[in-house]
N, C-alpha and C positions, 0 to 999 in steps of 0.2 A: 503493501499501499503506500503509494506517495504520501508524503507529509510537508505542510509548508507553516511555517510560523505565524502568529497573527502580526507580528513586527514585519514580516517579510509581504504580507498583504497591504500592510498599512504605506509601507514604501512605495510598493507599487503605485497605489492609489495616489500617494502624493507626488508621483514622477509622472502622473497622466493617464495611467493607465486604469481602463474600466473592467477588472476581473468580472467572471460571470461568479457571485456568489450564491450559492442555495443554501437558504436557512431551513434547517429542520426540526426546529423546536415549536412547539406548541403554539397556537394564537396568542395567549396571554402573556407569554413569554416575550414575542417578539412585540407585542405593543409596550412592555418596560422599556423597551429600547433594542434596536439592531444598527447594521452598520449600512449608511443610505447606499441605495441601488440593488438590496437583495433582492434573490426569487425569494418566496417565502413556500416551501412545500414542507408541510409537516411530515416527519419520517413515517406515520402510519399511512399515509397517501401516495407517498414515492413511488410504488408500486403501480398505482392508478394514474400517474402524472407525468411517467416515463417519456412516452409518447409526444410530450411538449417540449422536450429537451434535445439538443442538436448534436449529435455525435461527433461531428468536426467541429464542436467547440471544447476548448479546458474549461472544466468548473471546478470551483472550489468550495469543500463541503465544511457549513459551520452550525455549530451548536451549542450549550451553554460549557461544557467543559472539555469537549473531543469526541464522548463515547457515541453518541447516537452520528454524530458525523462520521464516525468510522465505521458504524454498521451501513451508513447511507452510502459511503464511498466502496465497500465491498460489494454492497448491492449494484450497483451502478458501473463499477468495474466488471461485474460480473455479466454486464449485458452489454459490454464495449466500449463505455466512455472513459474519456480520459478526465480524470477527476483526483485530486488532493483532498486529505483531511486536513482543515486548519485545527493544528494540534492545541490545547487548553480552552479553545473555543472562546466564547464571550468573556469569561472569566481572565482570559490573557490579553484582549483587545483593550488598547489604549487609546484607539483613533477614535474620528467622528462617531456620534452615536444620532440616530434620530428618535 
């Protein structure tokens, strides 16, 4: 499983990149604060929303601490997607939050 740190994601955004971030937390968790520009797909709905994603695009998966995003990364890798797990999740995020 590929991994990326929250700091690496933040630096990419600060350099003008717009990574495809999928937040797999629940609705109430995302409402308390999320990285701007995320795609919100709760982990329980990921299998049903996979057709909405583009296999030609890389994705970074985000959750609260990194455990659920790890599961989501494994699911999407198994379906042929280029995905990375943001280790530490939102607990490690120091960048802008909406």
